[in-house]
C-alpha positions as CSV (number, residue, x, y, z in Angstrom):
1,M,-95.4,-116.4,217.9
2,S,-95.4,-120.1,218.8
3,D,-94.8,-121.0,215.2
4,I,-91.5,-119.2,215.1
5,I,-90.5,-120.8,218.5
6,E,-91.4,-124.3,217.2
7,F,-89.4,-123.6,214.0
8,L,-86.4,-122.4,215.9
9,E,-86.5,-125.5,218.2
10,R,-86.7,-127.7,215.2
11,M,-83.8,-125.9,213.6
12,G,-81.7,-126.3,216.8
13,E,-82.4,-130.0,217.0
14,D,-81.7,-130.8,213.3
15,A,-78.1,-130.2,212.3
16,R,-78.9,-130.5,208.7
17,L,-81.5,-127.7,209.0
18,R,-79.2,-125.6,211.2
19,D,-76.4,-125.7,208.5
20,A,-78.8,-125.7,205.6
21,S,-78.2,-123.8,202.4
22,A,-80.5,-120.8,201.5
23,A,-82.5,-123.1,199.2
24,E,-82.9,-125.8,201.8
25,L,-83.9,-123.2,204.4
26,E,-86.5,-121.7,202.1
27,L,-88.0,-125.2,201.5
28,A,-88.2,-125.7,205.3
29,L,-89.7,-122.3,205.8
30,A,-92.4,-122.9,203.2
31,G,-94.4,-125.2,205.5
32,A,-93.7,-123.3,208.7
33,R,-96.6,-120.8,208.6
34,L,-94.3,-118.0,209.9
35,E,-95.0,-114.3,209.8
36,P,-93.2,-112.6,206.9
37,A,-90.9,-110.6,209.2
38,H,-89.9,-113.7,211.2
39,E,-89.3,-115.7,207.9
40,A,-87.1,-112.9,206.6
41,A,-85.1,-112.8,209.8
42,V,-84.5,-116.6,209.7
43,Q,-83.5,-116.5,206.0
44,A,-81.0,-113.7,206.8
45,R,-79.9,-115.6,209.9
46,D,-80.4,-112.4,211.8
47,A,-80.4,-113.4,215.5
48,A,-80.5,-109.8,216.7
49,G,-83.5,-109.1,214.4
50,L,-85.3,-112.2,215.7
51,Q,-84.7,-111.1,219.3
52,A,-86.1,-107.7,218.5
53,L,-89.2,-109.2,216.8
54,L,-89.8,-111.5,219.7
55,G,-89.3,-108.7,222.3
56,L,-86.3,-110.4,223.9
57,G,-83.9,-108.3,225.8
58,A,-80.1,-108.5,225.6
59,L,-78.6,-111.7,226.7
60,M,-75.9,-111.1,229.3
61,A,-73.8,-113.2,231.6
62,V,-71.3,-112.4,234.3
63,Q,-68.3,-114.5,235.2
64,L,-66.2,-113.8,238.2
65,P,-62.9,-115.4,239.1
66,A,-63.0,-117.9,241.9
67,E,-61.6,-116.8,245.3
68,E,-58.1,-118.1,245.9
69,E,-57.7,-120.3,248.9
70,E,-55.5,-119.1,251.7
71,E,-52.3,-121.1,252.3
72,Q,-52.6,-123.2,255.4
73,E,-49.7,-123.8,257.7
74,D,-48.3,-127.3,258.0
75,E,-50.4,-129.3,260.4
76,G,-47.5,-130.4,262.5
77,E,-46.3,-126.8,263.4
78,G,-47.3,-125.7,266.9
79,D,-49.9,-128.5,267.4
80,E,-49.6,-131.2,270.0
81,P,-48.9,-134.6,268.3
82,S,-51.8,-137.0,268.0
83,P,-51.9,-140.1,270.2
84,A,-50.8,-142.2,267.2
85,E,-47.9,-139.9,266.5
86,E,-46.8,-140.0,270.1
87,S,-47.0,-143.8,270.2
88,L,-44.8,-144.0,267.1
89,R,-42.3,-141.7,268.7
90,R,-42.1,-143.7,271.9
91,E,-41.7,-147.0,269.9
92,A,-38.9,-145.4,267.8
93,A,-37.1,-144.1,270.9
94,V,-37.3,-147.6,272.6
95,A,-35.9,-149.4,269.5
């Protein structure tokens, strides 16, 4: 099984091999020492067949929407002014 994994890794790393024609793929498979069933699945580009041969389960992912943040009231409403704000108000009143 490690031979097929190594071949798939090599195929994923090499863009030319990943997008190879049937003849180029057959050439690459010639030296790979794969089991005939694995080789046939690679040549057919049968991902589901390879998953079944390797005993892999279905690949699934779940995506949930993010929770929306609650709107916050303006900071100035109902709160006491900060000392800096109070100081600015006094200076404005004096001027």
